[in-house]
C-alpha positions, 0 to 999 in steps of 0.5 A: 902599877902604871903599866897595868892602868895604861893597858886597861885604857887601850882599845884595839880592834882587828882588821877583818881583811888582813888581821892587823891590830888597830889601836882605837883608844882615842876614839869616842864610843858611839851607839851605832859603833865606829868605822875604823880605817886600816892603814895596811890594806885600806879596808874600812871595818865597823867596830862596836865597843 
């Protein structure tokens, strides 16, 4: 039961350059979206919740 609840709280986006999945679960959502930095390739992507 706890695993199912925990999976719903995780937010992930995919880097548009390298395809790496990035966990953004702790970021507060904003109206204009958030900028996410990829640690693998160094690209910055824009993500809306």
